[in-house]
C-alpha positions in Angstrom: 29.5 59.2 -83.1 26.4 58.8 -80.9 26.8 56.8 -77.7 24.9 53.6 -77.2 22.2 53.2 -74.5 22.6 51.3 -71.2 19.6 49.2 -70.6 18.9 48.2 -67.0 17.4 44.7 -67.3 15.7 43.2 -64.2 16.3 39.5 -63.5 13.8 37.1 -61.9 13.9 37.0 -58.1 12.8 33.3 -57.8 13.2 30.1 -59.6 10.6 29.6 -62.2 9.4 33.2 -62.1 10.6 34.2 -65.5 7.2 34.9 -67.0 6.4 37.2 -64.0 9.6 39.1 -64.5 9.8 40.4 -68.0 7.7 42.2 -70.6 7.5 42.3 -74.4 10.0 45.1 -74.3 12.5 42.9 -72.6 12.3 40.5 -75.5 12.7 43.3 -78.0 15.8 44.6 -76.2 17.6 41.3 -75.7 17.1 40.5 -79.4 18.7 43.7 -80.4 21.9 43.7 -78.2 24.8 41.2 -77.8 26.8 42.9 -75.0 26.1 42.8 -71.3 27.5 43.9 -68.0 26.5 41.3 -65.3 26.9 40.6 -61.7 26.5 36.8 -62.2 27.2 35.4 -65.7 25.5 32.1 -65.0 22.3 33.7 -63.8 22.3 36.2 -66.7 22.8 33.6 -69.4 20.0 31.4 -67.9 17.6 34.3 -67.9 18.4 35.3 -71.5 17.8 31.7 -72.6 14.4 31.5 -70.8 13.4 34.9 -72.0 13.7 33.7 -75.6 17.1 34.9 -76.7 17.6 34.1 -80.4 21.2 35.3 -80.6 23.7 32.4 -80.1 25.1 32.6 -76.5 28.6 32.1 -77.9 28.2 35.4 -79.8 27.5 37.4 -76.6 30.0 39.7 -75.0 29.7 39.4 -71.2 31.5 41.7 -68.9 31.9 40.3 -65.3 31.0 42.9 -62.7 30.8 40.4 -59.8 32.1 41.0 -56.3 35.5 39.3 -56.9 36.5 41.7 -59.8 34.4 44.8 -59.0 37.2 46.7 -57.2 39.6 46.1 -60.2 37.2 46.8 -63.0 38.5 48.9 -66.0 35.6 51.2 -66.8 37.2 52.2 -70.1 37.0 48.6 -71.2 33.6 48.1 -69.7 32.2 51.1 -71.6 34.1 50.6 -74.8 31.0 49.3 -76.6 28.7 52.0 -75.3 31.2 54.7 -76.2 31.4 53.4 -79.7 27.6 53.4 -80.2 26.5 49.9 -79.1 23.6 49.4 -76.8 24.5 47.3 -73.7 22.5 45.6 -71.0 23.1 45.7 -67.3 21.9 42.8 -65.1 22.0 42.2 -61.4 22.2 38.8 -59.8 18.4 39.1 -59.0 15.8 41.8 -59.2 16.3 45.3 -60.5 19.8 46.7 -61.3 20.9 49.6 -59.2 18.3 49.1 -56.4 20.2 47.8 -53.3 22.6 46.6 -55.9 26.2 47.4 -57.0 25.0 48.1 -60.5 24.3 51.6 -59.3 28.0 52.3 -59.7 27.9 51.3 -63.4 24.8 53.6 -63.8 26.6 56.5 -62.1 29.6 56.0 -64.4 27.2 56.0 -67.4 25.8 59.4 -66.4 29.3 60.8 -66.0 30.1 59.8 -69.6 26.8 61.2 -70.9 25.4 57.8 -71.8 21.6 57.4 -71.8 20.3 55.1 -69.2 17.1 53.1 -69.9 15.6 51.3 -66.9 13.1 48.5 -67.8 10.1 47.5 -65.8 10.7 44.4 -63.7 10.7 42.9 -60.2 12.1 44.7 -57.1 11.7 42.8 -53.9 11.7 46.0 -51.9 8.7 47.5 -53.8 6.8 44.2 -54.1 7.1 43.8 -50.3 5.9 47.4 -49.7 3.0 46.9 -52.1 2.0 43.7 -50.3 2.4 45.0 -46.8 -0.5 47.4 -46.5 1.9 49.9 -44.9 2.5 53.6 -45.8 3.6 53.7 -49.4 3.8 57.5 -49.4 6.7 57.7 -47.0 9.2 54.9 -46.5 12.9 54.3 -46.0 15.1 51.4 -47.0 18.0 50.7 -44.7 19.7 47.7 -46.2 21.3 45.3 -43.7 21.0 45.8 -40.0 24.1 45.5 -37.7 25.3 41.9 -37.1 26.2 42.6 -33.4 23.2 41.7 -31.3 23.3 44.8 -29.1 23.8 47.2 -32.0 21.0 45.4 -34.0 18.6 45.7 -31.0 19.3 49.5 -30.8 18.8 49.9 -34.5 15.5 48.1 -34.4 14.3 50.4 -31.6 15.5 53.4 -33.6 13.5 52.2 -36.6 10.4 51.5 -34.6 10.7 55.0 -33.0 11.0 56.6 -36.5 8.1 54.6 -37.8 5.9 55.8 -34.9 7.0 59.4 -35.0 6.8 59.8 -38.8 4.1 57.2 -39.6 6.6 55.9 -42.2 7.4 52.4 -43.3 10.9 51.2 -42.4 12.3 48.5 -44.7 15.4 46.3 -44.2 16.9 43.0 -45.1 19.1 40.3 -43.7 21.4 37.6 -45.0 19.1 34.6 -45.5 20.8 32.3 -43.0 20.2 34.9 -40.3 16.6 35.7 -41.1 15.3 33.6 -38.1 17.5 35.4 -35.7 16.3 38.8 -36.9 12.7 37.8 -36.7 13.1 36.6 -33.1 14.8 39.9 -32.2 12.0 41.9 -33.7 9.4 39.9 -31.7 11.4 40.4 -28.5 12.2 44.1 -29.1 9.1 45.8 -30.7 5.9 47.1 -29.1 3.0 44.7 -29.4 1.0 47.2 -31.5 3.9 47.8 -34.0 3.1 46.2 -37.3 5.6 43.9 -38.9 5.5 42.5 -42.4 7.8 39.8 -43.7 7.7 38.9 -47.3 9.8 36.0 -48.7 10.4 34.1 -51.9 8.5 36.9 -53.8 7.3 36.0 -57.2 8.1 32.3 -56.5 5.6 29.5 -56.3 5.9 29.5 -52.5 5.9 33.2 -51.9 4.5 34.4 -48.6 3.6 37.8 -47.2 2.6 38.0 -43.5 1.6 41.5 -42.2 0.4 41.6 -38.6 1.0 43.4 -35.3 3.8 42.0 -33.2 1.3 40.7 -30.7 -0.3 38.6 -33.5 3.0 37.5 -34.8 3.7 35.9 -31.4 0.7 33.6 -31.8 1.6 32.5 -35.3 3.2 29.1 -35.7 7.0 29.2 -36.2 7.9 30.6 -39.6 10.8 29.0 -41.4 12.8 31.8 -43.1 16.1 30.0 -43.1 18.0 30.6 -46.3 15.0 32.2 -47.9 15.3 35.7 -49.5 13.1 38.0 -47.3 12.2 41.6 -46.8 11.3 43.0 -43.4 9.0 46.1 -42.9 8.0 47.9 -39.7 5.1 50.4 -39.4 3.5 52.1 -36.5 0.4 54.2 -37.1 
């Protein structure tokens, strides 16, 4: 029996951004499958409803892959449908599955089992921020979260700035939303005035903002409120 396909289905990044987050193919896929592996069941069900799901939600099979159960997941149970020939969807909490996302572990397991993986077009805050930054899109690195410790974080920022300058590459990183303001202040204190910083937040949302300026210019901008807003930070030195 042929295996099913694992569809990687991107989820909106912001409230009210559904129409900016899926294509006609998304609608075809979600009408053809009734089983999903999800990081957040509430978010997944809401997206499916707004995307026009015609299958009754009560008929869906939802496998929880959230942080509270991830370490104890039974992959044989998770992949039972796929191994028996059913197509299954994988959804992150927000954005594209597998990109800075634990869904990558599910994708890796699918490859081990010889299951075809089908990524769908959709929003990725990392790529959207890079596109909107004006920085080098030919060479870039994503570093995830920077250290929490202030001294270690400052050293890491200096390392990233040095790499950006030597390699003329874009350095991309993120922070927990409630610490965004602290990170921004640290970047303004630490980086050279000519180093370029881009901060992109609430991408695809109605209040999305992308500011891309040298550090010296950033210091003249009125205080930016990033508190509890999903943001991407990019450094570039040409």
